[in-house]
N, C-alpha and C positions, 0 to 999 in steps of 0.2 A: 567482641562478647563470646561469652562462653559458652551461654543459655541453649537448649536446644529448639528452646520455642523462637529467638531472636529470630530465625527464619518467616517464622508465622508470621508472629508479628509485627515483623516490617512488609512482608505481601501484603497483609489487612491494612497494614496506616496505610502505604503508599497507595492504595484499595481505593482508599477513601479521601482522600486528593488528587487522586483521576477523578472520584464521580464529583468533588467538590468541581474542579476545573473544570467539570464536562458542562455539570450545573449553570455554572455561573458566564459559561460560552455560550451556552444555548440564551440565557437570562441577554444579556447582553448582545449576540450577536443576532439572533434569529427573534426578538423580543417577545421569548417565552415568559413565563412568571416567575414571582421570585422563588415561588415554593419549591423547585430545587435543588438551588441555591440555599434555600435555610436547613433539607433537610439533611444535607451533606454535611454542611456545619454545624446541625445539631451533633451529627453523628459522632463527627473528626472532636470537637469539643467532650462527648461522653465519653469517649474511648481514652482522651487526654484524662479527661476528671477521671477514669477509673483505672488505668495504668500511674496515674500519681497517689491514690489512693492505696493501690493494693502496697506502690512501693513503701509507703510512708507506713505501713501497717506490720508491712514484710520485708521488705528488701534492703531493708536500711543498713543490714547487719552484712549482705554480700553484694551491695551498688550504689558506691558514694554519690552527692548530688552530682560532681562532680561528672560523672559515666552519664549519670542519670540525663545531663545539662546533651552533651556530647552525644544520646542517640539519634537526634532527627537528621547530624551532618554525616552520623555511620546508614542511616538511610538515603540522605540522597547519593553517597558514595558508591550504594550500590545498586541504583538504576544503569547504568550502561549494562551490569550483570546482565540484570532480571532482560533487560534488552536484546540483547544475545541472548542469553539463554535459549527466548522464544522466536529472535529472525537465522539467527548464522548456526543452527543444529550442525553435529557431527553425524556422519553419516556414515563414514569409511571407518572399519574397524583398524586399532594403528596397536601390532604387534609390539610389544616394548622386547627390545634385545635382549639377550641373554650371552654370556660368557659361557664357556665349550668347559668348564668345570663342575663337578659332580654336587649334588644336592644331598 
């Protein structure tokens, strides 16, 4: 994806999926109510409809239907990167070696 908003969108969508999953786990595992699951699914559905509507109105010129349908796979492939971003932070500065040439 070459769009500068792709990272933000995928983080938002993954957050919605995570919220829906947590709500479902609370519902089935801890005997909670169905309200959190319903709210999460509603938010996910509203986001999907909004994205599809925006694509239908203005995005068809720059993004094909095949590329649009590939976005969920793209987002799932990013999950390990997001996990590494928050768990395995680089704390040491690594200096790039330079050859002895002049600038």
